[in-house]
C-alpha positions as CSV (number, residue, x, y, z in Angstrom):
1,X,62.2,-118.6,-136.6
2,X,59.0,-117.0,-135.3
3,X,60.4,-116.8,-131.8
4,X,63.5,-114.9,-133.0
5,X,61.3,-112.4,-134.9
6,X,59.1,-111.9,-131.9
7,X,62.1,-111.3,-129.6
8,X,63.6,-108.7,-132.1
9,X,60.2,-107.0,-132.4
10,X,59.9,-106.8,-128.6
11,X,63.3,-105.3,-128.3
12,X,62.6,-102.6,-130.9
13,X,59.3,-101.7,-129.2
14,X,61.0,-101.6,-125.8
15,X,63.7,-99.3,-127.1
16,X,61.1,-97.1,-128.8
17,X,59.0,-96.8,-125.6
18,X,62.2,-96.0,-123.6
19,X,63.1,-93.2,-126.0
20,X,59.7,-91.7,-125.8
21,X,59.8,-91.8,-122.0
22,X,63.2,-90.0,-122.0
23,X,61.9,-87.3,-124.4
24,X,58.8,-86.8,-122.3
25,X,60.9,-86.5,-119.1
26,X,63.2,-83.9,-120.8
27,X,60.2,-81.8,-121.9
28,X,58.7,-82.0,-118.5
29,X,61.9,-80.8,-116.8
30,X,62.2,-77.9,-119.3
31,X,58.6,-76.9,-118.8
32,X,58.7,-77.0,-115.0
33,X,62.1,-75.4,-114.5
34,X,61.8,-72.5,-111.9
35,X,62.4,-69.0,-113.0
36,X,65.9,-67.8,-111.9
37,X,66.4,-64.8,-109.7
38,X,68.0,-62.9,-112.6
39,X,65.0,-63.5,-114.9
40,X,62.7,-62.4,-112.1
41,X,64.6,-59.2,-111.8
42,X,64.4,-58.6,-115.5
43,X,60.7,-59.1,-115.4
44,X,60.5,-56.6,-112.5
45,X,62.8,-53.9,-113.9
46,X,62.6,-54.2,-117.7
47,X,60.1,-51.9,-119.4
48,X,57.2,-52.7,-121.6
49,X,54.2,-55.0,-121.5
50,X,56.4,-58.1,-120.7
51,X,57.4,-56.4,-117.4
52,X,53.8,-56.1,-116.3
53,X,52.9,-59.6,-117.3
54,X,56.0,-61.0,-115.7
55,X,55.3,-59.1,-112.5
56,X,51.8,-60.4,-112.3
57,X,53.0,-63.9,-113.0
58,X,55.6,-63.5,-110.2
59,X,52.9,-62.2,-107.8
60,X,50.6,-65.1,-108.7
61,X,53.5,-67.6,-108.1
62,X,54.3,-66.1,-104.7
63,X,50.6,-66.1,-103.7
64,X,50.3,-69.7,-104.6
65,X,53.5,-70.5,-102.7
66,X,52.2,-68.6,-99.6
67,X,48.8,-70.4,-99.9
68,X,50.5,-73.8,-100.0
69,X,52.7,-72.8,-97.0
70,X,49.7,-71.6,-95.0
71,X,47.8,-74.9,-95.8
72,X,50.9,-76.8,-94.7
73,X,51.1,-74.9,-91.4
74,X,47.3,-75.3,-90.9
75,X,47.7,-79.1,-91.3
76,X,50.7,-79.1,-88.9
77,X,48.7,-77.1,-86.3
78,X,45.8,-79.5,-86.6
79,X,48.1,-82.4,-86.1
80,X,49.7,-80.8,-83.1
81,X,46.3,-80.1,-81.6
82,X,45.3,-83.7,-82.0
83,X,48.6,-84.9,-80.4
84,X,48.1,-82.4,-77.6
85,X,44.5,-83.6,-77.0
86,X,45.7,-87.2,-77.0
87,X,48.5,-86.4,-74.5
88,X,46.1,-84.4,-72.4
89,X,43.6,-87.3,-72.3
90,X,46.4,-89.7,-71.4
91,X,47.5,-87.4,-68.6
92,X,43.9,-87.0,-67.3
93,X,43.5,-90.8,-67.3
94,X,46.7,-91.2,-65.4
95,X,45.7,-88.6,-62.9
96,X,42.2,-90.2,-62.5
97,X,43.8,-93.6,-61.8
98,X,46.2,-91.9,-59.3
99,X,43.3,-90.1,-57.6
100,X,41.3,-93.4,-57.5
101,X,44.2,-95.2,-55.8
102,X,44.8,-92.3,-53.5
103,X,48.4,-91.7,-54.6
104,X,48.0,-88.3,-56.2
105,X,51.0,-86.2,-55.0
106,X,50.1,-83.1,-53.0
107,X,50.1,-79.9,-55.0
108,X,49.0,-81.6,-58.3
109,X,45.3,-81.5,-57.6
110,X,44.9,-78.5,-59.9
111,X,46.2,-80.7,-62.8
112,X,43.2,-82.9,-62.5
113,X,41.0,-80.0,-63.8
114,X,41.2,-79.5,-67.6
115,X,42.4,-75.9,-68.3
116,X,40.0,-73.8,-70.3
117,X,40.2,-70.5,-72.1
118,X,38.4,-68.9,-69.2
119,X,41.1,-70.1,-66.8
120,X,43.8,-68.4,-69.0
121,X,41.8,-65.2,-69.1
122,X,41.4,-65.2,-65.4
123,X,45.2,-65.8,-65.0
124,X,46.0,-62.9,-67.3
125,X,43.6,-60.6,-65.5
126,X,45.1,-61.5,-62.2
127,X,48.5,-60.5,-63.6
128,X,47.1,-57.2,-64.8
129,X,45.5,-56.5,-61.4
130,X,48.7,-57.2,-59.5
131,X,50.8,-55.0,-61.8
132,X,51.0,-51.3,-61.4
133,X,48.9,-50.4,-64.5
134,X,45.5,-49.2,-63.4
135,X,46.5,-47.9,-60.0
136,X,49.5,-47.1,-58.0
137,X,51.3,-49.5,-55.6
138,X,52.8,-48.4,-52.3
139,X,56.5,-48.6,-52.4
140,X,59.0,-48.5,-49.5
141,X,61.5,-46.0,-51.0
142,X,62.7,-44.4,-54.2
143,X,65.0,-47.4,-54.9
144,X,62.0,-49.7,-55.5
145,X,60.7,-47.6,-58.4
146,X,60.9,-49.3,-61.8
147,X,61.4,-46.4,-64.2
148,X,59.8,-46.3,-67.7
149,X,61.8,-46.2,-70.9
150,X,60.7,-43.5,-73.4
151,X,60.6,-44.5,-77.0
152,X,59.7,-43.1,-80.4
153,X,59.8,-44.8,-83.8
154,X,63.5,-44.1,-84.1
155,X,65.0,-43.8,-80.6
156,X,64.8,-45.3,-77.1
157,X,65.6,-43.2,-74.1
158,X,66.5,-45.3,-71.1
159,X,68.2,-45.0,-67.8
160,X,69.8,-48.4,-67.5
161,X,72.2,-48.4,-70.4
162,X,74.8,-51.0,-69.2
163,X,78.3,-50.7,-70.4
164,X,77.5,-48.6,-73.4
165,X,76.3,-45.6,-71.2
166,X,74.4,-44.1,-74.1
167,X,71.5,-41.9,-72.8
168,X,69.6,-42.5,-76.1
169,X,70.1,-45.0,-78.8
170,X,68.5,-46.9,-81.7
171,X,67.6,-50.4,-80.4
172,X,70.6,-52.5,-81.3
173,X,69.1,-55.8,-80.1
174,X,66.8,-57.1,-82.8
175,X,64.4,-58.6,-80.3
176,X,64.0,-55.3,-78.5
177,X,63.5,-53.4,-81.8
178,X,61.0,-55.9,-83.1
179,X,59.1,-55.8,-79.7
180,X,58.6,-52.1,-79.9
181,X,57.6,-52.1,-83.5
182,X,55.2,-54.9,-82.9
183,X,53.7,-53.0,-80.0
184,X,53.0,-49.9,-82.2
185,X,51.5,-52.1,-84.9
186,X,49.3,-53.8,-82.3
187,X,48.2,-50.4,-81.1
188,X,47.3,-49.3,-84.6
189,X,45.4,-52.5,-85.2
190,X,43.4,-51.8,-82.0
191,X,42.7,-48.1,-82.8
192,X,41.7,-48.9,-86.4
193,X,39.6,-52.0,-85.4
194,X,35.8,-52.4,-85.8
195,X,35.2,-51.1,-82.2
196,X,36.3,-47.7,-83.3
197,X,33.2,-47.3,-85.4
198,X,30.9,-48.4,-82.6
199,X,32.1,-45.8,-80.2
200,X,30.1,-42.6,-80.9
201,X,32.4,-40.5,-78.7
202,X,35.4,-41.1,-80.9
203,X,35.7,-39.5,-84.3
204,X,36.0,-41.9,-87.2
205,X,39.6,-41.7,-88.5
206,X,42.4,-44.0,-89.5
207,X,45.6,-43.9,-87.5
208,X,49.0,-44.4,-89.1
209,X,52.5,-44.7,-87.8
210,X,53.1,-41.0,-88.4
211,X,50.4,-40.3,-85.7
212,X,52.5,-42.0,-83.1
213,X,54.2,-39.4,-80.8
214,X,56.0,-41.4,-78.1
215,X,55.5,-44.3,-75.7
216,X,56.5,-45.4,-72.2
217,X,57.3,-48.9,-71.3
218,X,58.6,-50.8,-68.3
219,X,58.7,-54.5,-67.3
220,X,57.9,-55.9,-63.8
221,X,59.8,-59.1,-63.6
222,X,57.0,-61.2,-62.0
223,X,54.1,-59.5,-63.8
224,X,54.7,-58.4,-67.4
225,X,55.3,-55.4,-69.5
226,X,53.1,-52.3,-69.7
227,X,53.1,-49.9,-72.7
228,X,51.5,-46.4,-72.6
229,X,51.3,-45.1,-76.2
230,X,50.4,-41.6,-77.2
231,X,48.9,-40.8,-80.7
232,X,47.8,-37.5,-82.3
233,X,44.1,-36.9,-82.2
234,X,41.6,-35.1,-84.4
235,X,43.0,-31.6,-83.5
236,X,46.3,-30.1,-82.5
237,X,45.4,-30.3,-78.8
238,X,43.6,-33.7,-78.9
239,X,45.4,-36.9,-78.2
240,X,44.6,-40.6,-77.9
241,X,46.2,-42.6,-75.2
242,X,46.3,-46.4,-75.4
243,X,47.5,-48.7,-72.6
244,X,48.6,-52.2,-73.5
245,X,49.8,-55.0,-71.1
246,X,51.9,-58.0,-72.0
247,X,51.7,-60.5,-69.1
248,X,54.5,-62.7,-70.5
249,X,51.9,-63.8,-73.1
250,X,49.7,-62.2,-75.7
251,X,49.3,-58.4,-75.6
252,X,46.2,-57.3,-73.8
253,X,44.3,-54.0,-74.4
254,X,43.8,-52.3,-71.0
255,X,42.2,-49.1,-72.1
256,X,41.9,-46.6,-75.0
257,X,40.7,-43.1,-74.4
258,X,40.7,-39.7,-76.1
259,X,42.2,-36.8,-74.2
260,X,41.4,-33.2,-74.9
261,X,44.1,-31.0,-73.4
262,X,42.6,-27.6,-74.5
263,X,41.4,-26.8,-71.0
264,X,44.4,-28.2,-69.2
265,X,46.2,-25.2,-67.8
266,X,49.7,-25.6,-66.4
267,X,50.9,-23.4,-63.5
268,X,54.7,-23.2,-63.8
269,X,56.1,-22.3,-60.4
270,X,59.7,-21.0,-60.2
271,X,61.4,-20.2,-56.9
272,X,64.0,-17.5,-57.4
273,X,66.7,-15.5,-55.6
274,X,68.8,-13.0,-57.6
275,X,70.3,-14.7,-60.7
276,X,68.8,-12.1,-63.2
277,X,70.8,-13.5,-66.1
278,X,69.5,-17.0,-65.6
279,X,65.9,-15.6,-65.4
280,X,66.4,-13.7,-68.6
281,X,67.4,-17.0,-70.4
282,X,64.4,-18.7,-68.8
283,X,61.9,-16.0,-69.8
284,X,63.2,-16.2,-73.4
285,X,62.4,-19.9,-73.5
286,X,59.1,-19.2,-71.8
287,X,58.1,-16.7,-74.5
288,X,59.0,-19.1,-77.3
289,X,57.5,-22.3,-75.9
290,X,54.7,-21.2,-73.5
291,X,53.4,-18.1,-75.1
292,X,54.0,-18.5,-78.9
293,X,53.6,-22.3,-79.2
294,X,51.4,-23.4,-76.3
295,X,49.4,-20.5,-74.7
296,X,47.8,-22.6,-71.9
297,X,50.1,-21.7,-69.1
298,X,50.4,-19.5,-66.0
299,X,53.8,-18.4,-64.6
300,X,54.2,-18.0,-60.8
301,X,57.6,-16.6,-59.7
302,X,58.3,-16.7,-55.9
303,X,61.1,-14.3,-55.3
304,X,63.1,-14.3,-52.0
305,X,64.5,-10.9,-50.8
306,X,64.5,-7.5,-52.5
307,X,67.9,-7.5,-54.1
308,X,67.6,-7.4,-58.0
309,X,63.9,-7.9,-57.9
310,X,63.4,-4.8,-60.0
311,X,65.2,-6.5,-62.9
312,X,62.8,-9.5,-62.7
313,X,59.8,-7.1,-62.7
314,X,61.2,-5.3,-65.7
315,X,61.6,-8.5,-67.7
316,X,58.0,-9.5,-66.9
317,X,56.7,-6.1,-67.8
318,X,58.6,-6.1,-71.1
319,X,57.2,-9.6,-71.9
320,X,53.7,-8.3,-71.2
321,X,54.1,-5.3,-73.5
322,X,55.7,-7.2,-76.4
323,X,53.4,-10.3,-76.3
324,X,50.3,-9.1,-74.5
325,X,50.6,-12.1,-72.2
326,X,49.4,-11.3,-68.7
327,X,49.1,-14.6,-67.0
328,X,51.9,-13.9,-64.4
329,X,52.0,-13.9,-60.7
330,X,55.0,-12.4,-58.8
331,X,55.2,-13.2,-55.1
332,X,57.9,-11.5,-53.0
333,X,59.1,-13.0,-49.7
334,X,61.4,-11.3,-47.2
335,X,62.9,-14.6,-46.1
336,X,66.0,-16.7,-46.5
337,X,65.8,-18.7,-49.7
338,X,64.1,-22.1,-49.4
339,X,63.1,-23.9,-52.6
340,X,60.4,-26.0,-50.8
341,X,58.9,-23.0,-49.2
342,X,58.8,-21.1,-52.5
343,X,57.0,-24.0,-54.3
344,X,54.6,-24.4,-51.4
345,X,53.7,-20.7,-51.4
346,X,53.3,-20.7,-55.2
347,X,51.0,-23.8,-55.1
348,X,48.8,-22.4,-52.4
349,X,48.6,-18.9,-54.0
350,X,46.3,-20.2,-56.8
351,X,42.9,-18.5,-56.2
352,X,40.9,-19.9,-59.1
353,X,38.4,-22.6,-58.6
354,X,39.9,-24.8,-61.3
355,X,42.1,-27.7,-60.2
356,X,45.3,-26.6,-61.9
357,X,48.2,-28.8,-63.0
358,X,51.4,-27.7,-61.3
359,X,54.9,-27.9,-62.9
360,X,57.6,-27.3,-60.3
361,X,60.5,-25.8,-62.2
362,X,63.9,-24.2,-61.6
363,X,65.3,-21.1,-63.4
364,X,68.0,-23.1,-65.1
365,X,65.6,-25.5,-66.8
366,X,64.9,-25.5,-70.5
367,X,61.8,-27.3,-71.7
368,X,60.0,-27.8,-75.1
369,X,56.4,-27.8,-76.1
370,X,56.5,-31.6,-76.4
371,X,57.3,-31.7,-72.7
372,X,54.3,-29.7,-71.8
373,X,52.2,-32.2,-73.7
374,X,53.8,-35.1,-71.7
375,X,53.2,-33.1,-68.5
376,X,49.5,-33.0,-69.3
377,X,49.1,-36.6,-70.4
378,X,51.2,-38.3,-67.7
379,X,49.5,-36.5,-64.7
380,X,45.9,-37.2,-63.7
381,X,44.2,-35.9,-60.5
382,X,43.8,-38.7,-57.9
383,X,45.6,-41.2,-60.1
384,X,49.0,-40.2,-61.5
385,X,51.9,-37.9,-60.8
386,X,54.7,-37.3,-63.3
387,X,58.4,-37.3,-62.3
388,X,60.4,-36.9,-65.5
389,X,64.1,-37.5,-65.5
390,X,65.8,-34.5,-67.1
391,X,68.9,-34.5,-69.2
392,X,71.7,-32.6,-67.5
393,X,74.1,-30.7,-69.6
394,X,77.9,-30.8,-69.2
395,X,80.1,-27.7,-69.2
396,X,79.9,-26.3,-72.8
397,X,83.4,-24.8,-72.6
398,X,84.8,-28.3,-72.2
399,X,82.4,-30.1,-74.6
400,X,83.1,-27.5,-77.4
401,X,86.7,-26.6,-76.5
402,X,87.8,-27.3,-80.1
403,X,85.5,-24.6,-81.5
404,X,86.2,-20.9,-81.5
405,X,82.6,-19.9,-80.7
406,X,80.1,-21.8,-78.5
407,X,77.0,-23.0,-80.3
408,X,73.7,-21.5,-79.3
409,X,71.6,-22.9,-76.5
410,X,69.2,-24.6,-79.0
411,X,72.2,-26.2,-80.8
412,X,73.5,-27.5,-77.4
413,X,70.3,-29.4,-76.6
414,X,71.6,-32.8,-77.9
415,X,71.1,-36.0,-76.0
416,X,74.5,-37.8,-76.3
417,X,76.9,-39.3,-73.8
418,X,79.4,-36.6,-74.7
419,X,77.0,-33.7,-74.0
420,X,75.4,-34.7,-70.7
421,X,73.7,-37.4,-68.6
422,X,70.3,-38.4,-67.2
423,X,70.0,-36.9,-63.8
424,X,68.2,-39.9,-62.3
425,X,69.0,-38.9,-58.8
426,X,67.0,-35.6,-59.0
427,X,63.3,-35.3,-58.2
428,X,62.8,-31.6,-58.3
429,X,61.0,-31.2,-61.6
430,X,57.6,-32.7,-61.4
431,X,54.0,-32.4,-62.8
432,X,51.1,-33.0,-60.4
433,X,47.7,-31.6,-59.8
434,X,47.2,-29.1,-57.0
435,X,44.6,-31.2,-55.3
436,X,47.1,-34.2,-55.0
437,X,49.8,-31.9,-53.8
438,X,47.6,-30.5,-51.0
439,X,46.1,-33.9,-50.1
440,X,49.6,-35.4,-49.7
441,X,50.6,-32.7,-47.3
442,X,52.9,-30.6,-49.5
443,X,56.6,-30.1,-48.7
444,X,58.3,-30.5,-45.3
445,X,58.4,-26.9,-44.1
446,X,61.3,-27.5,-41.7
447,X,63.8,-28.0,-44.6
448,X,65.8,-24.9,-45.4
449,X,68.0,-24.0,-48.4
450,X,68.2,-26.1,-51.5
451,X,67.6,-29.9,-51.6
452,X,66.0,-32.8,-49.8
453,X,62.5,-31.2,-49.9
454,X,61.9,-32.8,-53.3
455,X,63.0,-36.3,-52.1
456,X,60.6,-36.1,-49.1
457,X,57.7,-35.2,-51.4
458,X,58.6,-38.0,-53.8
459,X,58.6,-40.5,-51.0
460,X,55.2,-39.4,-49.9
461,X,53.8,-40.2,-53.3
462,X,55.5,-43.5,-53.3
463,X,53.8,-44.4,-50.0
464,X,50.4,-43.4,-51.4
465,X,48.1,-45.1,-53.8
466,X,48.9,-42.7,-56.6
467,X,50.9,-44.0,-59.6
468,X,54.3,-42.4,-60.0
469,X,55.4,-42.1,-63.7
470,X,59.1,-42.0,-63.7
471,X,60.8,-41.8,-67.1
472,X,63.5,-39.9,-69.1
473,X,62.1,-36.9,-70.9
474,X,63.6,-35.9,-74.3
475,X,62.2,-32.4,-73.9
476,X,63.5,-31.4,-70.5
477,X,67.1,-30.1,-70.0
478,X,69.1,-28.8,-67.1
479,X,71.4,-26.0,-68.5
480,X,74.9,-26.1,-67.1
481,X,75.9,-23.4,-64.6
482,X,78.9,-23.2,-62.5
483,X,78.6,-24.8,-59.1
484,X,80.3,-23.0,-56.2
485,X,81.4,-24.9,-53.2
486,X,81.5,-22.5,-50.2
487,X,84.7,-22.4,-48.1
488,X,82.6,-22.5,-44.9
489,X,81.6,-26.1,-45.6
490,X,83.1,-28.8,-43.4
491,X,85.6,-31.0,-45.1
492,X,83.3,-34.0,-45.8
493,X,80.5,-31.8,-47.3
494,X,83.1,-29.8,-49.3
495,X,84.4,-33.0,-50.7
496,X,81.0,-34.2,-51.7
497,X,80.3,-30.8,-53.3
498,X,83.4,-31.1,-55.4
499,X,82.5,-34.6,-56.5
500,X,79.1,-33.4,-57.7
501,X,80.8,-30.5,-59.4
502,X,83.2,-32.9,-61.2
503,X,80.3,-35.1,-62.3
504,X,78.5,-32.2,-63.9
505,X,81.6,-30.8,-65.7
506,X,82.2,-33.5,-68.3
507,X,82.0,-37.2,-69.1
508,X,84.5,-39.7,-67.7
509,X,86.4,-39.8,-71.0
510,X,86.6,-36.0,-71.3
511,X,87.8,-35.6,-67.7
512,X,90.4,-38.3,-68.5
513,X,91.6,-36.3,-71.5
514,X,92.0,-33.2,-69.3
515,X,93.8,-35.1,-66.6
516,X,96.2,-36.7,-69.0
517,X,96.5,-33.7,-71.2
518,X,100.3,-33.3,-70.8
519,X,100.9,-37.0,-71.7
520,X,98.7,-36.8,-74.7
521,X,100.4,-33.6,-76.0
522,X,103.9,-35.1,-75.4
523,X,102.9,-38.2,-77.4
524,X,101.6,-36.1,-80.3
525,X,104.8,-34.0,-80.4
526,X,106.9,-37.2,-80.3
527,X,105.0,-38.6,-83.2
528,X,105.5,-35.4,-85.2
529,X,109.3,-35.5,-84.6
530,X,109.4,-39.2,-85.7
531,X,107.5,-38.4,-88.8
532,X,109.9,-35.6,-89.7
533,X,112.9,-37.8,-89.1
534,X,111.6,-40.4,-91.5
């Protein structure tokens, strides 16, 4: 009897305990249930005190989650380090045994030495020294030059565009976009780092992404990637240049320096023969950019012949009267036109003691104030010369054929594949210091007419120790003008001239529309008739 009662009591106690456990489990699940996304949104977006409390609770929850995640990663890293040390020790023991037995394969002797952080730094420094970062490298020809890409926070201007053929674009590839953004963030971290406050020559300030102007980047396949970044300085004419190098590893800071461009005068040299209308357009751009916006320029015009020179003098005099700008030099030569000869005479005509920065320019070139800044920052006496790639404009009458009136010149300065192309085969527009130009020997004086003289000068710099900065410029445009192919040319040169003319008229697609214009119009009329019939 007692046993039955004891069994019944035990059963009741067991059931009671089981019920209590189920209730506790249910309460625990309800208390620990994670907040749903919708409830989080209500905490974030609903008004009142509950929104603030919910927001703080959500922040605390996320902070705890991140802290746990960081602790987990730290433990994993520690475990990996232990495993790596263990494997390294095993490898060293195996190599020691192999060396003792005399069976260590040739070429693996360096593995016997344990790599250190100093070895890694030495390797990265060797990559930096071999790359064309601090000094120029002698190159055999213009085909060996690796051009830079120009980039801003929103756009990338590059010459090698693949099948897309876009002269400028937003980085489509996520890895490329992340790479550039990460580089700018690294630069800001360097500029805002503790070393900024220990440098007495640099004013204490905090740099932000809005201070970034533009950057240049290029990759040497067996060395790494170099970045030259330009930031606004303390004043409107002060800038900060930062050079970073990524030797297929962590980004290295190469140098950071402040550049004061207030005393950097640019001597713009323009060879000219006739073409008063083109010069009028040029002088209007000069007045707006060089006189009104910049003010640190000198204009040297080398005029060949006497025909129409009075019109050029009248335009210069009018500019002086209206702007009070007198930094002009007009040189007249009674010779057959030679672009190289004109630039040579203009460069050597400088009589001031100051080593001036030269900008070799043509009369049909349109440039911006930003380009003048790039000219000053990308050329350095004895170290760097700047060879920008300009954007060549297509024939506006073809581009804007669907409009009754052509847009103004300013409105036509748009970098798109429908409006023009990078003239990557042209080397005529360049920024270099007069001392470098004279030391390199100047132009080949035996070349007459237009062309070839710029290629010869370019090759001289490639064969020297000066660094050649070759990159597309978003502020330098070649305005379209009709190209005449003389009837006196032999058939082969006339054909080449016509091919160049066709390339400068319109894009491939636009020329195709012109060539198949009749077929396209016939198709449209057929479609209209079919629509009417239905």
